[in-house]
CHARMM-style PDB file with segment names, atoms N, HN, CA, C and O in Angstrom:
ATOM      1  N   MET     1      -3.697  77.258 -39.995  1.00  0.00      PROA
ATOM      2  CA  MET     1      -3.159  78.713 -39.199  1.00  0.00      PROA
ATOM      3  C   MET     1      -3.910  79.630 -39.269  1.00  0.00      PROA
ATOM      4  O   MET     1      -3.553  80.372 -40.184  1.00  0.00      PROA
ATOM      5  N   SER     2      -4.986  80.061 -38.657  1.00  0.00      PROA
ATOM      6  HN  SER     2      -5.277  79.459 -37.914  1.00  0.00      PROA
ATOM      7  CA  SER     2      -5.493  81.605 -38.437  1.00  0.00      PROA
ATOM      8  C   SER     2      -4.192  82.956 -38.164  1.00  0.00      PROA
ATOM      9  O   SER     2      -3.553  83.852 -38.715  1.00  0.00      PROA
ATOM     10  N   GLU     3      -4.512  82.050 -36.522  1.00  0.00      PROA
ATOM     11  HN  GLU     3      -5.031  81.322 -36.074  1.00  0.00      PROA
ATOM     12  CA  GLU     3      -3.683  83.375 -36.165  1.00  0.00      PROA
ATOM     13  C   GLU     3      -2.048  83.229 -36.405  1.00  0.00      PROA
ATOM     14  O   GLU     3      -1.394  82.198 -36.566  1.00  0.00      PROA
ATOM     15  N   PRO     4      -1.587  84.688 -36.374  1.00  0.00      PROA
ATOM     16  CA  PRO     4       0.096  84.898 -36.790  1.00  0.00      PROA
ATOM     17  C   PRO     4       0.848  83.315 -36.176  1.00  0.00      PROA
ATOM     18  O   PRO     4       0.210  82.836 -35.239  1.00  0.00      PROA
ATOM     19  N   ALA     5       1.981  82.577 -36.572  1.00  0.00      PROA
ATOM     20  HN  ALA     5       2.499  82.966 -37.334  1.00  0.00      PROA
ATOM     21  CA  ALA     5       2.683  82.030 -36.092  1.00  0.00      PROA
ATOM     22  C   ALA     5       3.581  82.488 -34.910  1.00  0.00      PROA
ATOM     23  O   ALA     5       4.216  83.542 -34.942  1.00  0.00      PROA
ATOM     24  N   SER     6       3.593  81.451 -33.658  1.00  0.00      PROA
ATOM     25  HN  SER     6       3.077  80.594 -33.632  1.00  0.00      PROA
ATOM     26  CA  SER     6       4.737  81.729 -32.598  1.00  0.00      PROA
ATOM     27  C   SER     6       5.720  81.568 -33.048  1.00  0.00      PROA
ATOM     28  O   SER     6       6.177  80.798 -33.893  1.00  0.00      PROA
ATOM     29  N   LEU     7       6.334  82.866 -32.051  1.00  0.00      PROA
ATOM     30  HN  LEU     7       5.962  83.492 -31.365  1.00  0.00      PROA
ATOM     31  CA  LEU     7       7.891  82.896 -32.043  1.00  0.00      PROA
ATOM     32  C   LEU     7       8.796  81.573 -32.332  1.00  0.00      PROA
ATOM     33  O   LEU     7       9.516  81.546 -33.331  1.00  0.00      PROA
ATOM     34  N   ILE     8       8.749  80.718 -31.624  1.00  0.00      PROA
ATOM     35  HN  ILE     8       8.164  80.740 -30.813  1.00  0.00      PROA
ATOM     36  CA  ILE     8       9.014  79.323 -31.740  1.00  0.00      PROA
ATOM     37  C   ILE     8       8.716  78.390 -33.204  1.00  0.00      PROA
ATOM     38  O   ILE     8       9.295  77.445 -33.740  1.00  0.00      PROA
ATOM     39  N   MET     9       7.702  79.067 -33.465  1.00  0.00      PROA
ATOM     40  HN  MET     9       7.232  79.835 -33.030  1.00  0.00      PROA
ATOM     41  CA  MET     9       7.271  78.258 -34.926  1.00  0.00      PROA
ATOM     42  C   MET     9       7.520  78.960 -36.434  1.00  0.00      PROA
ATOM     43  O   MET     9       7.342  78.458 -37.544  1.00  0.00      PROA
ATOM     44  N   GLN    10       7.998  80.307 -36.070  1.00  0.00      PROA
ATOM     45  HN  GLN    10       8.142  80.714 -35.168  1.00  0.00      PROA
ATOM     46  CA  GLN    10       8.545  81.077 -37.261  1.00  0.00      PROA
ATOM     47  C   GLN    10      10.230  80.187 -36.755  1.00  0.00      PROA
ATOM     48  O   GLN    10      11.200  80.426 -37.474  1.00  0.00      PROA
ATOM     49  N   GLN    11      10.384  79.399 -35.757  1.00  0.00      PROA
ATOM     50  HN  GLN    11       9.596  79.204 -35.173  1.00  0.00      PROA
ATOM     51  CA  GLN    11      12.212  79.615 -35.748  1.00  0.00      PROA
ATOM     52  C   GLN    11      12.393  78.379 -36.224  1.00  0.00      PROA
ATOM     53  O   GLN    11      13.314  78.250 -37.031  1.00  0.00      PROA
ATOM     54  N   PHE    12      11.594  77.181 -35.868  1.00  0.00      PROA
ATOM     55  HN  PHE    12      10.846  77.286 -35.213  1.00  0.00      PROA
ATOM     56  CA  PHE    12      11.275  75.959 -36.481  1.00  0.00      PROA
ATOM     57  C   PHE    12      11.107  76.122 -37.904  1.00  0.00      PROA
ATOM     58  O   PHE    12      12.106  75.912 -38.592  1.00  0.00      PROA
ATOM     59  N   LEU    13      10.126  76.427 -38.431  1.00  0.00      PROA
ATOM     60  HN  LEU    13       9.314  76.598 -37.873  1.00  0.00      PROA
ATOM     61  CA  LEU    13       9.874  76.927 -39.889  1.00  0.00      PROA
ATOM     62  C   LEU    13      11.379  77.680 -40.994  1.00  0.00      PROA
ATOM     63  O   LEU    13      11.542  77.514 -42.203  1.00  0.00      PROA
ATOM     64  N   ALA    14      12.039  78.284 -40.267  1.00  0.00      PROA
ATOM     65  HN  ALA    14      11.906  78.418 -39.285  1.00  0.00      PROA
ATOM     66  CA  ALA    14      13.355  78.943 -40.439  1.00  0.00      PROA
ATOM     67  C   ALA    14      14.238  77.949 -40.805  1.00  0.00      PROA
ATOM     68  O   ALA    14      14.912  78.010 -41.833  1.00  0.00      PROA
ATOM     69  N   TRP    15      14.277  76.819 -39.828  1.00  0.00      PROA
ATOM     70  HN  TRP    15      13.729  76.770 -38.993  1.00  0.00      PROA
ATOM     71  CA  TRP    15      15.479  75.922 -39.713  1.00  0.00      PROA
ATOM     72  C   TRP    15      14.972  75.100 -40.488  1.00  0.00      PROA
ATOM     73  O   TRP    15      15.432  75.386 -41.593  1.00  0.00      PROA
ATOM     74  N   VAL    16      14.330  74.287 -40.580  1.00  0.00      PROA
ATOM     75  HN  VAL    16      13.956  74.055 -39.682  1.00  0.00      PROA
ATOM     76  CA  VAL    16      13.235  73.349 -41.928  1.00  0.00      PROA
ATOM     77  C   VAL    16      14.408  74.188 -43.374  1.00  0.00      PROA
ATOM     78  O   VAL    16      15.389  73.665 -43.904  1.00  0.00      PROA
ATOM     79  N   ALA    17      13.983  75.184 -43.570  1.00  0.00      PROA
ATOM     80  HN  ALA    17      13.187  75.608 -43.139  1.00  0.00      PROA
ATOM     81  CA  ALA    17      13.940  75.706 -44.603  1.00  0.00      PROA
ATOM     82  C   ALA    17      15.716  76.424 -45.597  1.00  0.00      PROA
ATOM     83  O   ALA    17      16.253  76.542 -46.698  1.00  0.00      PROA
ATOM     84  N   GLU    18      15.904  76.725 -43.865  1.00  0.00      PROA
ATOM     85  HN  GLU    18      15.468  76.629 -42.970  1.00  0.00      PROA
ATOM     86  CA  GLU    18      17.387  76.513 -43.833  1.00  0.00      PROA
ATOM     87  C   GLU    18      18.718  75.687 -44.757  1.00  0.00      PROA
ATOM     88  O   GLU    18      19.641  76.156 -45.423  1.00  0.00      PROA
ATOM     89  N   ARG    19      18.230  73.955 -44.368  1.00  0.00      PROA
ATOM     90  HN  ARG    19      17.480  73.574 -43.826  1.00  0.00      PROA
ATOM     91  CA  ARG    19      18.988  73.560 -45.395  1.00  0.00      PROA
ATOM     92  C   ARG    19      18.371  72.121 -44.985  1.00  0.00      PROA
ATOM     93  O   ARG    19      17.824  71.756 -43.944  1.00  0.00      PROA
ATOM     94  N   PRO    20      18.677  71.407 -46.244  1.00  0.00      PROA
ATOM     95  CA  PRO    20      17.788  69.476 -45.948  1.00  0.00      PROA
ATOM     96  C   PRO    20      18.228  69.076 -44.570  1.00  0.00      PROA
ATOM     97  O   PRO    20      19.321  69.555 -44.266  1.00  0.00      PROA
ATOM     98  N   ARG    21      17.505  68.116 -43.406  1.00  0.00      PROA
ATOM     99  HN  ARG    21      16.617  67.727 -43.652  1.00  0.00      PROA
ATOM    100  CA  ARG    21      17.371  68.191 -42.966  1.00  0.00      PROA
ATOM    101  C   ARG    21      16.765  66.594 -42.918  1.00  0.00      PROA
ATOM    102  O   ARG    21      16.211  66.175 -43.934  1.00  0.00      PROA
ATOM    103  N   THR    22      16.866  65.819 -41.869  1.00  0.00      PROA
ATOM    104  HN  THR    22      17.317  66.159 -41.043  1.00  0.00      PROA
ATOM    105  CA  THR    22      16.264  64.768 -41.145  1.00  0.00      PROA
ATOM    106  C   THR    22      15.228  64.923 -40.825  1.00  0.00      PROA
ATOM    107  O   THR    22      14.819  66.060 -40.590  1.00  0.00      PROA
ATOM    108  N   ARG    23      14.215  63.519 -40.669  1.00  0.00      PROA
ATOM    109  HN  ARG    23      14.547  62.595 -40.859  1.00  0.00      PROA
ATOM    110  CA  ARG    23      13.306  63.474 -39.639  1.00  0.00      PROA
ATOM    111  C   ARG    23      13.817  63.506 -38.460  1.00  0.00      PROA
ATOM    112  O   ARG    23      13.614  64.439 -37.682  1.00  0.00      PROA
ATOM    113  N   GLU    24      14.790  62.138 -38.100  1.00  0.00      PROA
ATOM    114  HN  GLU    24      14.955  61.381 -38.731  1.00  0.00      PROA
ATOM    115  CA  GLU    24      15.348  62.120 -36.956  1.00  0.00      PROA
ATOM    116  C   GLU    24      15.751  63.527 -36.849  1.00  0.00      PROA
ATOM    117  O   GLU    24      15.126  64.272 -36.095  1.00  0.00      PROA
ATOM    118  N   GLN    25      16.661  63.917 -37.482  1.00  0.00      PROA
ATOM    119  HN  GLN    25      17.170  63.312 -38.094  1.00  0.00      PROA
ATOM    120  CA  GLN    25      17.608  65.691 -36.661  1.00  0.00      PROA
ATOM    121  C   GLN    25      16.324  66.579 -35.786  1.00  0.00      PROA
ATOM    122  O   GLN    25      16.584  67.015 -34.664  1.00  0.00      PROA
ATOM    123  N   ALA    26      15.035  66.780 -36.362  1.00  0.00      PROA
ATOM    124  HN  ALA    26      14.824  66.426 -37.273  1.00  0.00      PROA
ATOM    125  CA  ALA    26      14.002  67.310 -36.514  1.00  0.00      PROA
ATOM    126  C   ALA    26      13.773  67.159 -35.447  1.00  0.00      PROA
ATOM    127  O   ALA    26      13.925  68.032 -34.592  1.00  0.00      PROA
ATOM    128  N   VAL    27      13.334  65.965 -35.227  1.00  0.00      PROA
ATOM    129  HN  VAL    27      13.211  65.256 -35.921  1.00  0.00      PROA
ATOM    130  CA  VAL    27      12.614  65.152 -33.326  1.00  0.00      PROA
ATOM    131  C   VAL    27      13.705  65.530 -32.696  1.00  0.00      PROA
ATOM    132  O   VAL    27      13.405  66.272 -31.762  1.00  0.00      PROA
ATOM    133  N   GLU    28      15.070  65.316 -32.807  1.00  0.00      PROA
ATOM    134  HN  GLU    28      15.314  64.713 -33.567  1.00  0.00      PROA
ATOM    135  CA  GLU    28      16.030  65.287 -32.038  1.00  0.00      PROA
ATOM    136  C   GLU    28      16.603  66.477 -31.061  1.00  0.00      PROA
ATOM    137  O   GLU    28      17.120  66.477 -29.944  1.00  0.00      PROA
ATOM    138  N   ALA    29      16.107  67.949 -32.452  1.00  0.00      PROA
ATOM    139  HN  ALA    29      15.687  67.949 -33.360  1.00  0.00      PROA
ATOM    140  CA  ALA    29      16.651  68.995 -31.833  1.00  0.00      PROA
ATOM    141  C   ALA    29      14.930  69.692 -31.560  1.00  0.00      PROA
ATOM    142  O   ALA    29      14.645  70.746 -30.992  1.00  0.00      PROA
ATOM    143  N   TRP    30      14.347  69.058 -31.952  1.00  0.00      PROA
ATOM    144  HN  TRP    30      14.578  68.201 -32.414  1.00  0.00      PROA
ATOM    145  CA  TRP    30      12.868  70.138 -31.512  1.00  0.00      PROA
ATOM    146  C   TRP    30      12.027  69.482 -30.394  1.00  0.00      PROA
ATOM    147  O   TRP    30      11.434  70.099 -29.509  1.00  0.00      PROA
ATOM    148  N   HSD    31      12.053  68.394 -30.531  1.00  0.00      PROA
ATOM    149  HN  HSD    31      12.534  67.893 -31.250  1.00  0.00      PROA
ATOM    150  CA  HSD    31      11.224  67.872 -29.239  1.00  0.00      PROA
ATOM    151  C   HSD    31      11.625  67.183 -28.235  1.00  0.00      PROA
ATOM    152  O   HSD    31      11.703  66.000 -27.902  1.00  0.00      PROA
ATOM    153  N   SER    32      12.060  69.069 -27.488  1.00  0.00      PROA
ATOM    154  HN  SER    32      11.997  70.029 -27.758  1.00  0.00      PROA
ATOM    155  CA  SER    32      12.803  68.598 -26.059  1.00  0.00      PROA
ATOM    156  C   SER    32      11.883  68.279 -25.063  1.00  0.00      PROA
ATOM    157  O   SER    32      12.395  67.731 -24.086  1.00  0.00      PROA
ATOM    158  N   CYS    33      10.243  68.521 -24.999  1.00  0.00      PROA
ATOM    159  HN  CYS    33       9.828  68.966 -25.792  1.00  0.00      PROA
ATOM    160  CA  CYS    33       9.531  67.819 -24.259  1.00  0.00      PROA
ATOM    161  C   CYS    33       8.083  68.184 -24.274  1.00  0.00      PROA
ATOM    162  O   CYS    33       7.707  69.173 -24.904  1.00  0.00      PROA
ATOM    163  N   PRO    34       7.124  67.307 -23.501  1.00  0.00      PROA
ATOM    164  CA  PRO    34       5.851  67.565 -24.562  1.00  0.00      PROA
ATOM    165  C   PRO    34       5.310  68.782 -24.582  1.00  0.00      PROA
ATOM    166  O   PRO    34       4.486  69.016 -25.466  1.00  0.00      PROA
ATOM    167  N   HSD    35       5.638  69.784 -23.648  1.00  0.00      PROA
ATOM    168  HN  HSD    35       6.307  69.594 -22.929  1.00  0.00      PROA
ATOM    169  CA  HSD    35       4.856  70.842 -23.176  1.00  0.00      PROA
ATOM    170  C   HSD    35       5.607  71.780 -25.135  1.00  0.00      PROA
ATOM    171  O   HSD    35       4.841  72.331 -25.925  1.00  0.00      PROA
ATOM    172  N   ILE    36       6.951  71.669 -25.328  1.00  0.00      PROA
ATOM    173  HN  ILE    36       7.573  71.222 -24.685  1.00  0.00      PROA
ATOM    174  CA  ILE    36       7.514  72.223 -26.107  1.00  0.00      PROA
ATOM    175  C   ILE    36       7.336  71.358 -27.582  1.00  0.00      PROA
ATOM    176  O   ILE    36       8.260  70.774 -28.146  1.00  0.00      PROA
ATOM    177  N   SER    37       6.120  71.414 -27.993  1.00  0.00      PROA
ATOM    178  HN  SER    37       5.369  71.888 -27.535  1.00  0.00      PROA
ATOM    179  CA  SER    37       5.696  70.312 -29.479  1.00  0.00      PROA
ATOM    180  C   SER    37       5.856  70.808 -30.629  1.00  0.00      PROA
ATOM    181  O   SER    37       5.132  70.496 -31.575  1.00  0.00      PROA
ATOM    182  N   VAL    38       6.773  71.606 -30.708  1.00  0.00      PROA
ATOM    183  HN  VAL    38       7.361  71.860 -29.940  1.00  0.00      PROA
ATOM    184  CA  VAL    38       6.809  72.346 -32.132  1.00  0.00      PROA
ATOM    185  C   VAL    38       6.603  71.635 -33.559  1.00  0.00      PROA
ATOM    186  O   VAL    38       6.132  72.051 -34.617  1.00  0.00      PROA
ATOM    187  N   TRP    39       7.174  70.327 -33.146  1.00  0.00      PROA
ATOM    188  HN  TRP    39       7.556  69.989 -32.286  1.00  0.00      PROA
ATOM    189  CA  TRP    39       7.707  69.240 -34.193  1.00  0.00      PROA
ATOM    190  C   TRP    39       6.056  69.080 -34.232  1.00  0.00      PROA
ATOM    191  O   TRP    39       5.467  69.630 -35.162  1.00  0.00      PROA
ATOM    192  N   GLU    40       5.619  68.653 -33.663  1.00  0.00      PROA
ATOM    193  HN  GLU    40       6.097  68.206 -32.908  1.00  0.00      PROA
ATOM    194  CA  GLU    40       4.139  67.954 -33.662  1.00  0.00      PROA
ATOM    195  C   GLU    40       3.702  68.852 -34.302  1.00  0.00      PROA
ATOM    196  O   GLU    40       3.767  68.875 -35.531  1.00  0.00      PROA
ATOM    197  N   ASP    41       3.078  69.929 -33.465  1.00  0.00      PROA
ATOM    198  HN  ASP    41       3.025  69.911 -32.467  1.00  0.00      PROA
ATOM    199  CA  ASP    41       2.375  70.963 -34.118  1.00  0.00      PROA
ATOM    200  C   ASP    41       2.478  71.575 -35.465  1.00  0.00      PROA
ATOM    201  O   ASP    41       1.516  72.018 -36.092  1.00  0.00      PROA
ATOM    202  N   ALA    42       3.824  71.568 -35.904  1.00  0.00      PROA
ATOM    203  HN  ALA    42       4.606  71.208 -35.395  1.00  0.00      PROA
ATOM    204  CA  ALA    42       3.978  71.368 -37.767  1.00  0.00      PROA
ATOM    205  C   ALA    42       3.313  70.344 -38.849  1.00  0.00      PROA
ATOM    206  O   ALA    42       3.048  70.359 -40.051  1.00  0.00      PROA
ATOM    207  N   ILE    43       3.234  69.760 -38.133  1.00  0.00      PROA
ATOM    208  HN  ILE    43       3.449  69.748 -37.156  1.00  0.00      PROA
ATOM    209  CA  ILE    43       2.967  68.152 -39.054  1.00  0.00      PROA
ATOM    210  C   ILE    43       1.311  68.281 -38.668  1.00  0.00      PROA
ATOM    211  O   ILE    43       0.564  68.137 -39.636  1.00  0.00      PROA
ATOM    212  N   VAL    44       0.880  68.452 -37.792  1.00  0.00      PROA
ATOM    213  HN  VAL    44       1.486  68.570 -37.006  1.00  0.00      PROA
ATOM    214  CA  VAL    44      -0.427  68.525 -37.545  1.00  0.00      PROA
ATOM    215  C   VAL    44      -1.405  69.681 -38.657  1.00  0.00      PROA
ATOM    216  O   VAL    44      -2.420  69.653 -39.353  1.00  0.00      PROA
ATOM    217  N   GLU    45      -0.356  70.600 -38.267  1.00  0.00      PROA
ATOM    218  HN  GLU    45       0.468  70.624 -37.701  1.00  0.00      PROA
ATOM    219  CA  GLU    45      -0.917  72.330 -38.973  1.00  0.00      PROA
ATOM    220  C   GLU    45      -0.659  72.313 -40.596  1.00  0.00      PROA
ATOM    221  O   GLU    45      -1.033  73.229 -41.327  1.00  0.00      PROA
ATOM    222  N   GLY    46       0.209  70.843 -41.171  1.00  0.00      PROA
ATOM    223  HN  GLY    46       0.513  70.098 -40.576  1.00  0.00      PROA
ATOM    224  CA  GLY    46       0.053  71.062 -42.225  1.00  0.00      PROA
ATOM    225  C   GLY    46       1.334  71.755 -42.866  1.00  0.00      PROA
ATOM    226  O   GLY    46       1.354  72.017 -44.069  1.00  0.00      PROA
ATOM    227  N   LEU    47       2.523  72.076 -41.932  1.00  0.00      PROA
ATOM    228  HN  LEU    47       2.508  71.864 -40.955  1.00  0.00      PROA
ATOM    229  CA  LEU    47       3.196  73.143 -41.916  1.00  0.00      PROA
ATOM    230  C   LEU    47       4.905  72.431 -42.970  1.00  0.00      PROA
ATOM    231  O   LEU    47       5.805  72.957 -43.625  1.00  0.00      PROA
ATOM    232  N   VAL    48       4.594  71.288 -42.639  1.00  0.00      PROA
ATOM    233  HN  VAL    48       3.863  70.861 -42.107  1.00  0.00      PROA
ATOM    234  CA  VAL    48       5.950  70.210 -42.902  1.00  0.00      PROA
ATOM    235  C   VAL    48       5.778  68.479 -43.583  1.00  0.00      PROA
ATOM    236  O   VAL    48       5.029  67.710 -42.979  1.00  0.00      PROA
ATOM    237  N   ARG    49       6.129  68.250 -44.175  1.00  0.00      PROA
ATOM    238  HN  ARG    49       6.737  68.874 -44.665  1.00  0.00      PROA
ATOM    239  CA  ARG    49       5.993  66.557 -44.532  1.00  0.00      PROA
ATOM    240  C   ARG    49       7.381  66.017 -44.496  1.00  0.00      PROA
ATOM    241  O   ARG    49       8.467  66.460 -44.869  1.00  0.00      PROA
ATOM    242  N   THR    50       7.006  64.965 -43.951  1.00  0.00      PROA
ATOM    243  HN  THR    50       6.123  64.605 -43.648  1.00  0.00      PROA
ATOM    244  CA  THR    50       8.436  63.903 -44.341  1.00  0.00      PROA
ATOM    245  C   THR    50       8.414  63.544 -46.059  1.00  0.00      PROA
ATOM    246  O   THR    50       7.308  63.189 -46.468  1.00  0.00      PROA
ATOM    247  N   GLU    51       9.162  63.585 -46.751  1.00  0.00      PROA
ATOM    248  HN  GLU    51      10.060  63.873 -46.419  1.00  0.00      PROA
ATOM    249  CA  GLU    51       9.602  63.393 -47.847  1.00  0.00      PROA
ATOM    250  C   GLU    51      10.378  61.429 -48.248  1.00  0.00      PROA
ATOM    251  O   GLU    51      11.212  60.842 -47.559  1.00  0.00      PROA
ATOM    252  N   ASN    52       9.845  61.021 -49.262  1.00  0.00      PROA
ATOM    253  HN  ASN    52       9.166  61.497 -49.822  1.00  0.00      PROA
ATOM    254  CA  ASN    52      10.117  59.836 -49.460  1.00  0.00      PROA
ATOM    255  C   ASN    52      11.365  59.835 -50.303  1.00  0.00      PROA
ATOM    256  O   ASN    52      11.441  59.378 -51.444  1.00  0.00      PROA
ATOM    257  N   ASP    53      12.139  60.284 -49.752  1.00  0.00      PROA
ATOM    258  HN  ASP    53      12.077  60.655 -48.826  1.00  0.00      PROA
ATOM    259  CA  ASP    53      13.222  59.844 -50.506  1.00  0.00      PROA
ATOM    260  C   ASP    53      14.932  59.328 -49.946  1.00  0.00      PROA
ATOM    261  O   ASP    53      16.119  59.580 -50.149  1.00  0.00      PROA
ATOM    262  N   GLY    54      14.066  58.480 -49.155  1.00  0.00      PROA
ATOM    263  HN  GLY    54      13.101  58.275 -48.990  1.00  0.00      PROA
ATOM    264  CA  GLY    54      15.242  57.295 -48.398  1.00  0.00      PROA
ATOM    265  C   GLY    54      15.943  58.241 -47.085  1.00  0.00      PROA
ATOM    266  O   GLY    54      16.476  57.892 -46.031  1.00  0.00      PROA
ATOM    267  N   ARG    55      15.772  59.085 -47.463  1.00  0.00      PROA
ATOM    268  HN  ARG    55      15.339  59.369 -48.319  1.00  0.00      PROA
ATOM    269  CA  ARG    55      16.550  59.448 -45.920  1.00  0.00      PROA
ATOM    270  C   ARG    55      15.449  60.355 -44.894  1.00  0.00      PROA
ATOM    271  O   ARG    55      15.900  61.020 -43.962  1.00  0.00      PROA
ATOM    272  N   ARG    56      14.168  60.301 -45.147  1.00  0.00      PROA
ATOM    273  HN  ARG    56      13.802  59.761 -45.904  1.00  0.00      PROA
ATOM    274  CA  ARG    56      13.169  60.960 -44.491  1.00  0.00      PROA
ATOM    275  C   ARG    56      13.527  62.356 -44.383  1.00  0.00      PROA
ATOM    276  O   ARG    56      13.596  62.819 -43.245  1.00  0.00      PROA
ATOM    277  N   THR    57      13.809  63.240 -45.543  1.00  0.00      PROA
ATOM    278  HN  THR    57      13.753  62.864 -46.468  1.00  0.00      PROA
ATOM    279  CA  THR    57      13.938  64.322 -45.530  1.00  0.00      PROA
ATOM    280  C   THR    57      12.648  65.140 -45.227  1.00  0.00      PROA
ATOM    281  O   THR    57      11.611  65.016 -45.880  1.00  0.00      PROA
ATOM    282  N   ILE    58      12.806  65.968 -44.201  1.00  0.00      PROA
ATOM    283  HN  ILE    58      13.648  66.069 -43.671  1.00  0.00      PROA
ATOM    284  CA  ILE    58      11.788  66.988 -43.942  1.00  0.00      PROA
ATOM    285  C   ILE    58      11.550  68.330 -44.787  1.00  0.00      PROA
ATOM    286  O   ILE    58      12.567  68.901 -45.181  1.00  0.00      PROA
ATOM    287  N   ALA    59      10.332  68.876 -45.096  1.00  0.00      PROA
ATOM    288  HN  ALA    59       9.505  68.413 -44.776  1.00  0.00      PROA
ATOM    289  CA  ALA    59      10.389  70.243 -46.294  1.00  0.00      PROA
ATOM    290  C   ALA    59       9.485  70.735 -45.823  1.00  0.00      PROA
ATOM    291  O   ALA    59       8.845  70.041 -45.032  1.00  0.00      PROA
ATOM    292  N   LEU    60       9.049  72.060 -46.074  1.00  0.00      PROA
ATOM    293  HN  LEU    60       9.568  72.624 -46.716  1.00  0.00      PROA
ATOM    294  CA  LEU    60       8.288  72.917 -45.674  1.00  0.00      PROA
ATOM    295  C   LEU    60       6.897  72.153 -46.449  1.00  0.00      PROA
ATOM    296  O   LEU    60       7.229  71.280 -47.251  1.00  0.00      PROA
ATOM    297  N   THR    61       5.700  72.333 -46.334  1.00  0.00      PROA
ATOM    298  HN  THR    61       5.430  73.043 -45.683  1.00  0.00      PROA
ATOM    299  CA  THR    61       4.758  72.260 -47.067  1.00  0.00      PROA
ATOM    300  C   THR    61       4.749  73.720 -47.775  1.00  0.00      PROA
ATOM    301  O   THR    61       5.461  74.661 -47.425  1.00  0.00      PROA
ATOM    302  N   SER    62       3.756  73.734 -48.896  1.00  0.00      PROA
ATOM    303  HN  SER    62       3.177  72.970 -49.181  1.00  0.00      PROA
ATOM    304  CA  SER    62       3.202  75.059 -49.725  1.00  0.00      PROA
ATOM    305  C   SER    62       2.719  76.216 -48.413  1.00  0.00      PROA
ATOM    306  O   SER    62       3.022  77.391 -48.203  1.00  0.00      PROA
ATOM    307  N   HSD    63       1.743  75.134 -47.620  1.00  0.00      PROA
ATOM    308  HN  HSD    63       1.496  74.180 -47.790  1.00  0.00      PROA
ATOM    309  CA  HSD    63       1.046  76.141 -46.549  1.00  0.00      PROA
ATOM    310  C   HSD    63       2.485  76.528 -45.864  1.00  0.00      PROA
ATOM    311  O   HSD    63       2.829  77.709 -45.801  1.00  0.00      PROA
ATOM    312  N   GLY    64       3.361  75.399 -45.321  1.00  0.00      PROA
ATOM    313  HN  GLY    64       3.081  74.440 -45.373  1.00  0.00      PROA
ATOM    314  CA  GLY    64       4.707  76.167 -44.320  1.00  0.00      PROA
ATOM    315  C   GLY    64       5.448  77.123 -45.083  1.00  0.00      PROA
ATOM    316  O   GLY    64       6.084  77.892 -44.362  1.00  0.00      PROA
ATOM    317  N   ARG    65       5.576  77.329 -46.358  1.00  0.00      PROA
ATOM    318  HN  ARG    65       5.059  76.704 -46.944  1.00  0.00      PROA
ATOM    319  CA  ARG    65       6.596  78.592 -47.047  1.00  0.00      PROA
ATOM    320  C   ARG    65       5.382  79.324 -46.919  1.00  0.00      PROA
ATOM    321  O   ARG    65       5.508  78.921 -45.763  1.00  0.00      PROA
ATOM    322  N   ALA    66       4.495  79.889 -46.937  1.00  0.00      PROA
ATOM    323  HN  ALA    66       4.393  80.216 -47.877  1.00  0.00      PROA
ATOM    324  CA  ALA    66       3.805  80.865 -46.932  1.00  0.00      PROA
ATOM    325  C   ALA    66       3.369  81.573 -45.087  1.00  0.00      PROA
ATOM    326  O   ALA    66       3.513  82.732 -44.700  1.00  0.00      PROA
ATOM    327  N   VAL    67       2.931  80.591 -44.442  1.00  0.00      PROA
ATOM    328  HN  VAL    67       2.814  79.649 -44.756  1.00  0.00      PROA
ATOM    329  CA  VAL    67       3.676  80.968 -43.392  1.00  0.00      PROA
ATOM    330  C   VAL    67       5.039  81.458 -42.701  1.00  0.00      PROA
ATOM    331  O   VAL    67       5.268  82.413 -41.959  1.00  0.00      PROA
ATOM    332  N   LEU    68       5.625  80.735 -43.074  1.00  0.00      PROA
ATOM    333  HN  LEU    68       5.439  79.959 -43.677  1.00  0.00      PROA
ATOM    334  CA  LEU    68       6.981  81.417 -42.962  1.00  0.00      PROA
ATOM    335  C   LEU    68       7.284  83.036 -43.860  1.00  0.00      PROA
ATOM    336  O   LEU    68       8.055  83.897 -43.437  1.00  0.00      PROA
ATOM    337  N   GLU    69       6.612  83.127 -44.928  1.00  0.00      PROA
ATOM    338  HN  GLU    69       5.986  82.427 -45.272  1.00  0.00      PROA
ATOM    339  CA  GLU    69       6.685  84.052 -45.475  1.00  0.00      PROA
ATOM    340  C   GLU    69       6.169  85.238 -45.229  1.00  0.00      PROA
ATOM    341  O   GLU    69       6.490  86.401 -45.477  1.00  0.00      PROA
ATOM    342  N   LYS    70       5.422  84.777 -44.763  1.00  0.00      PROA
ATOM    343  HN  LYS    70       5.162  83.833 -44.562  1.00  0.00      PROA
ATOM    344  CA  LYS    70       4.159  86.130 -43.888  1.00  0.00      PROA
ATOM    345  C   LYS    70       4.477  86.496 -42.652  1.00  0.00      PROA
ATOM    346  O   LYS    70       3.956  87.509 -42.185  1.00  0.00      PROA
ATOM    347  N   CYS    71       5.406  85.722 -41.888  1.00  0.00      PROA
ATOM    348  HN  CYS    71       5.829  84.899 -42.267  1.00  0.00      PROA
ATOM    349  CA  CYS    71       6.203  85.773 -40.781  1.00  0.00      PROA
ATOM    350  C   CYS    71       7.642  86.765 -41.014  1.00  0.00      PROA
ATOM    351  O   CYS    71       8.178  87.441 -40.135  1.00  0.00      PROA
ATOM    352  N   VAL    72       8.162  86.617 -42.698  1.00  0.00      PROA
ATOM    353  HN  VAL    72       7.727  86.068 -43.412  1.00  0.00      PROA
ATOM    354  CA  VAL    72       9.300  87.354 -42.856  1.00  0.00      PROA
ATOM    355  C   VAL    72       8.744  89.489 -43.171  1.00  0.00      PROA
ATOM    356  O   VAL    72       8.968  90.669 -42.901  1.00  0.00      PROA
ATOM    357  N   ILE    73       8.004  88.586 -43.852  1.00  0.00      PROA
ATOM    358  HN  ILE    73       7.822  87.627 -44.072  1.00  0.00      PROA
ATOM    359  CA  ILE    73       7.615  90.069 -44.672  1.00  0.00      PROA
ATOM    360  C   ILE    73       6.386  90.659 -43.833  1.00  0.00      PROA
ATOM    361  O   ILE    73       6.621  91.864 -43.923  1.00  0.00      PROA
ATOM    362  N   GLY    74       5.204  90.541 -43.063  1.00  0.00      PROA
ATOM    363  HN  GLY    74       5.013  89.563 -42.990  1.00  0.00      PROA
ATOM    364  CA  GLY    74       4.647  91.067 -42.404  1.00  0.00      PROA
ATOM    365  C   GLY    74       4.957  91.454 -40.234  1.00  0.00      PROA
ATOM    366  OT1 GLY    74       4.144  92.132 -39.605  1.00  0.00      PROA
TER     367      GLY     74
END
């Protein structure tokens, strides 16, 4: 992600970082229509990953954390 994260992406990353969420919670909360694909975009851009922990918890990747921190600081 070379350009600054969109506001909706910033909100999504902050939501993921707030507390443990399952993949199903993320899909339900953030996949409202094909035109707002923040969930899919975050996966494609390597900002989040699904943990293999039995609950399929999603987490920020190191890249996702750096993008979020840049938004907060920048």
